[in-house]
C-alpha positions as CSV (number, residue, x, y, z in Angstrom):
1,M,-5.5,25.4,-19.6
2,Q,-7.6,24.1,-16.1
3,S,-7.5,26.9,-13.3
4,Y,-8.1,25.5,-10.1
5,K,-9.6,26.5,-6.6
6,M,-8.3,25.5,-3.3
7,F,-10.8,24.0,-0.6
8,I,-11.3,25.8,2.5
9,G,-14.1,25.2,5.0
10,G,-15.8,23.3,2.8
11,R,-15.7,26.4,-0.2
12,W,-13.7,27.0,-3.3
13,V,-11.2,30.2,-3.0
14,D,-8.2,31.7,-4.6
15,A,-5.8,32.5,-2.6
16,A,-6.1,35.4,-0.3
17,G,-3.4,37.0,-2.2
18,G,-4.5,36.7,-5.6
19,E,-1.4,34.6,-6.7
20,R,-1.4,31.5,-9.0
21,F,1.5,29.2,-10.5
22,E,1.5,27.3,-13.4
23,S,1.8,23.2,-13.3
24,Q,3.9,21.6,-16.3
25,N,3.0,18.1,-18.0
26,P,6.7,16.3,-17.6
27,F,5.6,14.5,-21.1
28,T,5.2,17.8,-22.8
29,G,7.4,19.9,-20.6
30,K,4.3,22.4,-21.1
31,S,1.9,24.0,-18.4
32,W,-1.4,22.5,-18.7
33,A,-2.7,24.2,-15.2
34,T,-2.3,27.0,-13.0
35,I,-2.6,26.6,-9.6
36,P,-3.3,28.8,-6.3
37,R,0.2,30.1,-4.5
38,G,-1.4,30.0,-0.9
39,R,0.7,32.2,1.6
40,Q,0.2,32.4,5.8
41,V,-2.9,33.9,5.4
42,D,-4.5,31.2,3.4
43,V,-2.6,28.8,6.1
44,D,-4.2,30.4,8.9
45,Q,-7.7,30.7,7.2
46,A,-7.2,26.6,6.4
47,V,-6.3,25.5,10.4
48,A,-9.0,28.1,11.3
49,A,-11.6,26.1,9.1
50,A,-10.6,22.9,10.5
51,K,-9.5,23.9,14.3
52,S,-13.8,24.7,14.0
53,A,-14.9,21.8,12.8
54,F,-13.2,19.5,15.0
55,A,-14.0,21.5,18.0
56,I,-17.8,22.2,16.5
57,G,-20.4,21.5,14.5
58,P,-21.4,18.2,13.2
59,W,-17.9,16.3,13.0
60,P,-17.4,15.4,16.7
61,K,-20.8,14.8,16.9
62,L,-21.2,12.2,14.4
63,T,-20.8,8.6,15.8
64,P,-17.6,6.7,14.8
65,S,-20.0,4.2,12.7
66,E,-20.9,7.6,11.1
67,R,-17.7,8.7,10.3
68,G,-16.7,5.1,9.2
69,H,-19.8,5.5,6.6
70,L,-18.8,8.7,5.1
71,L,-15.2,6.9,4.6
72,R,-17.0,4.0,3.0
73,R,-19.1,6.0,0.9
74,L,-15.9,8.1,-0.3
75,G,-14.2,4.9,-0.8
76,D,-17.2,4.0,-3.2
77,L,-16.8,7.7,-5.6
78,I,-13.2,7.2,-5.6
79,A,-13.7,3.7,-7.5
80,A,-16.2,5.5,-9.3
81,N,-13.6,8.2,-10.2
82,A,-10.6,6.1,-10.6
83,D,-9.9,6.9,-13.9
84,M,-10.3,10.3,-14.0
85,L,-8.0,10.7,-11.3
86,A,-5.6,8.6,-12.5
87,R,-5.6,10.4,-16.1
88,V,-4.8,13.8,-14.0
89,E,-2.1,12.3,-12.1
90,V,-0.1,11.1,-15.5
91,T,-0.7,14.7,-16.4
92,D,0.8,16.4,-13.5
93,N,4.0,14.0,-12.8
94,G,4.5,11.7,-15.5
95,K,4.2,8.5,-14.2
96,L,2.5,5.1,-16.3
97,I,-1.0,4.9,-17.1
98,N,-0.8,1.5,-15.8
99,E,0.8,2.2,-12.7
100,M,-1.3,5.3,-11.7
101,A,-4.8,3.2,-12.6
102,F,-3.6,0.2,-10.7
103,Q,-3.1,2.7,-7.6
104,L,-6.5,4.8,-8.3
105,R,-8.3,1.6,-8.5
106,Y,-6.5,0.3,-5.0
107,I,-6.6,3.4,-3.1
108,P,-10.3,3.2,-2.2
109,Q,-9.5,0.1,0.0
110,W,-7.9,2.5,2.5
111,Y,-11.3,4.6,3.1
112,Y,-13.1,1.1,3.4
113,Y,-10.3,-0.4,5.9
114,F,-10.2,2.8,7.7
115,G,-14.0,3.2,7.3
116,G,-13.9,-0.1,9.2
117,L,-11.7,0.8,11.9
118,A,-13.1,3.7,13.0
119,D,-15.9,2.1,15.6
120,K,-13.4,-0.4,16.9
121,V,-11.0,2.2,18.7
122,Q,-11.3,1.1,22.1
123,G,-10.1,2.1,25.5
124,A,-9.5,-0.5,28.6
125,V,-10.6,-1.0,32.1
126,L,-7.5,-1.2,34.1
127,P,-7.0,-3.4,37.1
128,I,-5.7,-0.8,39.1
129,D,-3.6,-1.0,42.6
130,K,-6.1,1.8,44.4
131,P,-8.7,0.5,46.7
132,Q,-12.1,2.1,46.1
133,T,-11.0,3.0,42.2
134,F,-12.4,2.7,38.6
135,N,-9.9,3.7,36.1
136,F,-10.6,3.5,32.5
137,T,-8.6,4.6,29.1
138,R,-10.2,6.7,25.9
139,Q,-8.6,6.7,22.8
140,E,-9.2,10.4,21.8
141,P,-8.7,12.2,18.5
142,L,-5.6,14.8,18.2
143,G,-7.0,17.6,16.8
144,V,-6.0,19.3,13.1
145,C,-3.5,17.2,11.1
146,V,-1.5,18.5,8.7
147,G,-0.4,15.9,5.6
148,I,2.4,17.2,3.3
149,T,2.7,14.9,0.2
150,A,5.5,13.9,-2.5
151,W,4.8,14.8,-6.0
152,N,5.5,10.9,-7.2
153,S,2.0,9.1,-6.1
154,P,0.2,12.2,-4.6
155,L,-3.3,10.5,-3.9
156,L,-1.4,7.2,-2.3
157,L,0.7,9.2,-0.2
158,L,-2.6,10.8,1.0
159,A,-4.6,7.9,1.9
160,Y,-2.0,7.0,3.9
161,K,-2.4,9.8,6.2
162,L,-6.3,11.0,5.6
163,A,-8.1,7.8,6.0
164,P,-6.4,7.3,9.5
165,A,-6.7,10.4,10.5
166,L,-10.2,10.9,9.7
167,A,-11.0,7.7,11.1
168,A,-10.1,8.5,14.4
169,G,-11.8,11.9,14.5
170,N,-9.6,14.2,13.3
171,T,-9.8,17.4,10.8
172,F,-7.0,17.4,8.0
173,V,-5.6,19.9,6.1
174,A,-3.7,18.6,3.2
175,K,-0.6,20.2,1.5
176,P,0.2,18.9,-1.8
177,S,3.5,19.1,-3.6
178,E,3.6,22.5,-6.1
179,F,4.3,20.0,-8.5
180,T,1.5,18.1,-8.5
181,S,-1.1,19.5,-6.6
182,A,-3.9,19.0,-9.4
183,S,-5.0,15.2,-8.4
184,T,-5.8,16.6,-4.7
185,L,-7.9,19.3,-5.7
186,E,-9.6,16.8,-8.1
187,F,-10.2,14.5,-4.8
188,A,-11.2,17.4,-2.5
189,K,-14.7,17.5,-4.6
190,L,-15.2,13.7,-3.8
191,V,-14.8,14.2,-0.2
192,E,-17.3,17.4,-0.9
193,K,-20.0,15.0,-2.4
194,A,-19.2,12.2,-0.2
195,G,-21.0,15.1,2.7
196,F,-18.0,15.4,4.8
197,P,-18.9,18.5,7.0
198,A,-17.1,21.5,5.8
199,G,-13.7,22.2,7.5
200,V,-13.2,18.4,7.8
201,F,-11.0,18.2,5.0
202,N,-9.2,21.0,3.6
203,V,-6.7,21.7,0.7
204,I,-4.4,24.4,0.6
205,T,-1.7,24.8,-2.4
206,G,2.0,26.6,-2.7
207,F,5.4,26.2,-2.2
208,G,7.3,24.6,0.8
209,S,8.9,27.9,2.0
210,E,5.5,29.8,2.4
211,V,3.0,26.8,3.0
212,G,4.6,24.1,3.9
213,D,6.4,26.0,6.7
214,A,3.2,27.8,8.3
215,L,1.8,24.7,8.5
216,T,4.3,23.0,10.5
217,S,5.2,25.9,12.7
218,H,1.5,26.5,13.3
219,P,0.1,26.7,16.7
220,D,-3.1,25.1,16.1
221,V,-1.6,22.1,14.6
222,A,-1.3,19.0,16.3
223,K,0.2,16.3,14.0
224,I,2.0,16.8,10.5
225,A,2.7,13.5,8.5
226,F,5.2,14.2,5.8
227,T,6.4,12.6,2.7
228,G,9.3,13.2,1.0
229,S,13.2,13.5,1.5
230,E,15.3,13.4,4.0
231,N,16.8,17.2,4.5
232,T,12.8,18.4,4.7
233,G,11.6,15.4,6.7
234,R,14.8,16.7,9.1
235,H,13.5,20.5,8.7
236,I,9.7,19.0,9.7
237,G,11.0,17.7,12.2
238,Q,12.8,20.5,14.2
239,V,10.3,22.8,13.1
240,A,7.7,20.8,14.7
241,A,9.2,19.8,17.9
242,R,9.2,23.5,19.0
243,T,5.6,23.0,19.8
244,F,5.3,19.6,20.6
245,K,3.7,18.4,17.7
246,K,3.7,14.6,16.5
247,V,5.1,13.9,13.4
248,T,5.0,10.7,11.0
249,L,7.9,11.2,8.4
250,E,8.5,8.4,5.5
251,L,11.4,9.8,4.0
252,G,14.3,8.6,1.3
253,G,15.3,5.3,0.8
254,K,18.7,3.2,-0.7
255,S,17.2,0.1,-0.5
256,P,19.0,-3.0,-1.0
257,H,18.1,-5.4,-3.3
258,I,19.7,-8.6,-3.2
259,V,20.4,-11.8,-5.6
260,F,21.8,-15.0,-4.1
261,D,22.8,-17.8,-7.1
262,D,20.1,-19.9,-5.7
263,A,17.3,-17.3,-7.0
264,E,15.0,-17.9,-9.7
265,I,16.8,-15.9,-11.9
266,D,14.2,-15.1,-14.4
267,N,11.5,-13.7,-11.4
268,A,14.6,-12.0,-9.9
269,V,15.3,-10.3,-13.3
270,K,11.6,-9.3,-13.4
271,G,11.8,-8.0,-10.1
272,V,14.8,-6.1,-9.5
273,I,13.4,-4.5,-13.1
274,S,10.3,-3.5,-11.2
275,G,12.0,-1.8,-8.1
276,I,14.3,0.2,-10.6
277,F,12.8,1.5,-13.5
278,A,9.3,0.7,-13.4
279,A,8.5,4.2,-11.6
280,T,11.3,5.6,-13.3
281,G,12.9,5.3,-10.3
282,Q,10.7,8.3,-8.5
283,T,9.5,6.2,-5.5
284,C,11.4,6.1,-1.9
285,I,11.2,2.5,-2.0
286,A,13.0,1.9,-5.5
287,G,15.6,-1.0,-5.4
288,S,18.5,1.0,-6.2
289,R,21.1,-0.9,-4.8
290,L,21.5,-4.4,-6.7
291,L,23.9,-6.7,-4.8
292,V,24.3,-9.7,-7.2
293,Q,26.2,-12.6,-5.7
294,R,29.9,-13.0,-7.6
295,S,29.3,-16.6,-8.9
296,I,26.2,-14.9,-10.8
297,H,26.8,-11.6,-11.0
298,D,28.4,-11.0,-14.7
299,R,25.4,-13.0,-16.0
300,F,22.7,-11.5,-13.9
301,V,23.9,-7.9,-14.9
302,E,23.7,-9.0,-18.6
303,R,20.2,-10.0,-18.5
304,I,19.2,-6.8,-16.5
305,V,21.1,-4.6,-19.3
306,E,19.3,-6.7,-21.9
307,F,15.8,-6.6,-20.5
308,A,16.1,-2.7,-19.8
309,K,17.4,-2.2,-23.2
310,R,14.1,-3.1,-24.3
311,A,12.0,-1.0,-22.1
312,K,9.4,1.0,-24.4
313,K,9.8,5.2,-23.6
314,G,7.1,7.5,-24.5
315,D,3.8,9.0,-23.3
316,P,2.7,8.0,-20.1
317,L,-0.9,8.1,-20.9
318,L,-0.3,5.0,-23.4
319,T,-0.5,2.1,-22.0
320,S,2.3,0.5,-24.0
321,T,4.5,2.6,-22.1
322,Q,7.2,1.4,-19.8
323,V,9.9,4.5,-18.7
324,G,8.0,7.7,-18.7
325,P,9.9,10.8,-18.0
326,V,11.0,12.5,-15.1
327,T,8.5,14.6,-13.1
328,T,9.8,18.1,-12.4
329,P,13.0,20.0,-14.1
330,P,15.1,20.1,-10.9
331,Q,14.9,16.2,-10.1
332,Y,15.5,15.5,-14.0
333,R,18.7,18.2,-13.7
334,K,19.5,16.1,-10.2
335,I,19.5,12.5,-12.0
336,L,21.9,14.0,-14.7
337,E,24.4,15.4,-11.7
338,Y,24.5,12.0,-10.0
339,I,25.6,10.0,-13.3
340,G,28.1,12.4,-13.5
341,V,29.2,11.6,-10.2
342,A,28.7,8.4,-10.3
343,K,31.2,8.1,-13.9
344,D,33.7,10.7,-12.0
345,E,34.2,7.9,-8.9
346,G,34.8,5.2,-11.1
347,A,31.9,3.3,-11.9
348,M,31.2,2.0,-15.2
349,C,28.2,2.8,-16.9
350,V,27.0,-0.3,-18.9
351,L,23.2,1.1,-20.1
352,G,22.4,4.4,-20.8
353,G,23.8,7.2,-18.5
354,G,22.2,10.3,-20.3
355,P,19.3,12.0,-21.2
356,A,16.6,9.8,-23.6
357,T,16.5,11.3,-27.5
358,G,14.1,10.0,-30.0
359,P,10.7,10.6,-31.6
360,D,9.1,9.0,-28.4
361,V,9.7,10.8,-26.1
362,G,9.1,14.1,-27.4
363,S,11.3,17.3,-27.4
364,G,10.1,18.6,-24.4
365,G,10.1,16.1,-21.8
366,Y,12.0,15.2,-18.9
367,F,13.5,11.5,-19.9
368,V,16.6,10.1,-18.5
369,E,17.7,6.7,-20.3
370,P,17.8,3.6,-17.5
371,T,20.8,3.5,-16.6
372,I,22.7,1.0,-15.3
373,F,26.3,1.2,-13.3
374,T,28.8,-1.6,-12.5
375,G,32.0,-1.5,-11.0
376,V,30.5,0.3,-7.8
377,R,31.6,0.3,-4.3
378,N,29.2,1.0,-1.5
379,E,31.1,3.9,-0.2
380,M,30.7,5.6,-3.6
381,R,28.1,8.7,-3.7
382,I,25.6,6.6,-6.2
383,A,25.4,3.5,-3.7
384,Q,25.1,5.9,-0.6
385,E,22.9,9.1,-1.5
386,E,19.1,8.5,-3.0
387,V,18.9,9.4,-6.9
388,F,15.2,9.3,-7.1
389,G,15.8,8.1,-10.6
390,P,16.1,5.4,-13.3
391,V,20.2,4.7,-11.6
392,L,21.1,1.1,-10.6
393,A,24.2,0.6,-9.1
394,C,25.5,-2.9,-9.3
395,I,27.6,-4.4,-6.4
396,P,29.0,-7.7,-6.2
397,F,29.3,-9.8,-2.8
398,D,30.8,-13.5,-1.9
399,D,28.3,-14.9,1.0
400,E,25.4,-13.8,3.0
401,E,27.6,-12.1,5.6
402,E,28.9,-9.9,2.9
403,A,25.8,-9.2,1.4
404,L,24.7,-8.2,5.2
405,A,26.9,-5.9,5.7
406,I,26.8,-4.3,2.5
407,A,23.3,-3.8,2.5
408,N,23.2,-2.6,6.0
409,D,25.9,-0.1,5.4
410,T,23.6,3.0,4.6
411,T,21.9,5.8,6.8
412,Y,18.8,4.8,5.1
413,G,16.4,1.5,6.1
414,L,13.2,2.0,3.8
415,A,12.9,-1.1,2.6
416,A,15.1,-4.3,1.3
417,G,14.8,-7.0,-0.8
418,F,16.1,-10.5,-1.6
419,W,15.7,-13.7,-4.1
420,T,16.5,-17.0,-2.8
421,C,14.8,-20.5,-2.8
422,D,16.7,-21.4,1.0
423,I,14.2,-21.2,3.6
424,R,16.7,-20.6,6.4
425,R,18.3,-18.1,4.9
426,I,15.0,-16.0,4.3
427,L,14.6,-16.6,8.0
428,R,18.2,-15.3,9.1
429,M,18.2,-12.6,6.4
430,S,14.6,-11.4,7.1
431,E,15.9,-10.6,10.5
432,R,19.3,-9.2,10.2
433,L,18.1,-6.8,7.1
434,Q,17.9,-2.8,8.8
435,A,14.6,-2.0,6.8
436,G,11.2,-0.9,7.9
437,T,9.7,-3.4,5.1
438,V,11.6,-6.5,3.6
439,W,10.1,-8.6,0.5
440,V,11.2,-12.1,-0.4
441,N,10.6,-13.3,-3.7
442,T,8.9,-9.9,-5.0
443,Y,9.4,-6.4,-4.7
444,R,7.2,-3.0,-4.3
445,V,4.1,-4.8,-3.1
446,I,1.9,-2.5,-0.8
447,S,-0.5,-2.8,1.2
448,Y,-3.2,-1.0,3.1
449,L,-3.1,-3.9,6.1
450,S,0.6,-4.1,6.2
451,P,2.7,-0.7,8.2
452,L,5.6,0.8,5.8
453,G,8.2,2.9,7.7
454,G,11.5,3.8,7.9
455,Y,14.5,2.8,10.3
456,K,17.6,5.0,10.4
457,H,17.2,8.5,8.6
458,S,14.3,6.7,7.1
459,G,11.7,8.0,9.3
460,I,9.6,8.0,12.0
461,G,6.2,6.0,12.6
462,R,4.9,4.5,10.4
463,E,1.5,4.2,8.1
464,N,-1.0,1.7,7.3
465,G,-2.6,-1.4,8.7
466,L,-3.5,-1.0,12.9
467,D,0.1,1.0,13.5
468,A,-1.6,3.6,11.5
469,I,-4.6,4.9,13.3
470,Q,-2.7,4.3,16.6
471,N,-0.6,7.6,15.5
472,Y,-3.6,9.8,15.2
473,L,-5.1,9.0,18.5
474,Q,-3.5,10.1,22.7
475,T,-5.2,7.8,25.3
476,K,-6.7,9.7,28.3
477,S,-6.9,8.1,31.6
478,V,-9.9,8.6,33.7
479,M,-10.0,7.7,37.9
480,I,-13.1,7.0,39.2
481,S,-13.3,7.3,43.1
482,T,-16.2,5.4,44.7
483,A,-15.0,5.9,47.9
484,D,-17.2,7.3,50.8
485,D,-14.7,9.8,52.2
486,V,-11.9,11.6,50.9
487,A,-8.2,10.8,52.0
488,D,-5.9,12.9,53.4
489,P,-5.3,15.8,51.0
490,F,-1.7,16.3,52.0
491,V,-0.7,12.5,51.2
492,M,-0.4,11.5,47.8
493,R,-2.3,8.4,47.4
């Protein structure tokens, strides 16, 4: 069994109390690694290391160009080790090797892009209205930043946070999910190899109530960036507000996936399948509400059912597998509970509806059948609450106005997608959908260049693109008098 250590202040260390916990392989249900169980004392050490690295030593003395060089070197190391990191993530979270290999081969772009931005952070000279005064602004880093990541895509979600934070000159403490800590610890080896000064990047592992809360409330932390559930995000926001920390929260979603009767149907079918079943529904941008124009509703749902029925379940490390296991036992139980709720509310289960069985899924894994419900009303819990699993709720609509009303009738607003060949409709819908990302005739496309974040309860702030680095900077205004004499000291100038 693999035994990992935490990475604090440039050293590999056990938890101060010597405690450990086991990480399970979702496909087999068996433990495959042990992880240090950090506590408050470990948090204090990690934050102290990051604070010291920010204030003294080589990191603050590096030029922005030198920081960018380190980030690009890290990107090269990730690229060289992408297949290894992908296999670790699959072993830890059960997602498909095809998807995780694609992610890991793409992740270096975040470090290349933000490495290129590091020396392009600029202030400005202001044409101030005060005579004999020269005014300019500086963009400066915040200090110690904390990234708390979810279990579905640990290193991708870390890249969203770490790359802009380091490009801006901050130092960082990463806290991965207790369910999927291994890949972040493997990644820390690459940070060390890239030559980042000790304390610039730290990884502390453990449970949310013991490590996450301690980080969120720590007085020396300047910013928290979190990806996860709405309830946890709300708690982090409340705790962080007590010490006026900056926060970026990328939270849940109940994204509408809308198909109009003029859509290219074959492409729309593939897009809907990708949106909900390709990642076993374990993504915050999952298109979990399928809205189909009534004139094609029944035929389209039949196509979806037939397509999903043929999906191959099994070992996520095999490239032939199309549906993998649910990552954690609590999430597995939650998904099955929601399926029961949907049935109790009167929704009709036309595919799946329970645990998956058979020789391909083994006997110890956490597999749920791809599940499709019809007869869903938008006020049902299955249409309003995030299931985070392979469960699709189908809702018919008559026209564009009704589609918009249903789509926007949710507390969430992370993403939305729709399929149509009408360019005027594309412009109207993309303007009126209440979501941070809107896909048209595609779904689940992400880029390091494009901002990602939510409306309403789906979060605060944006990750990726130019917006992201601004979330890790603060503006300082500098005024220099060029006057020979000081004005009346009792009068504000």
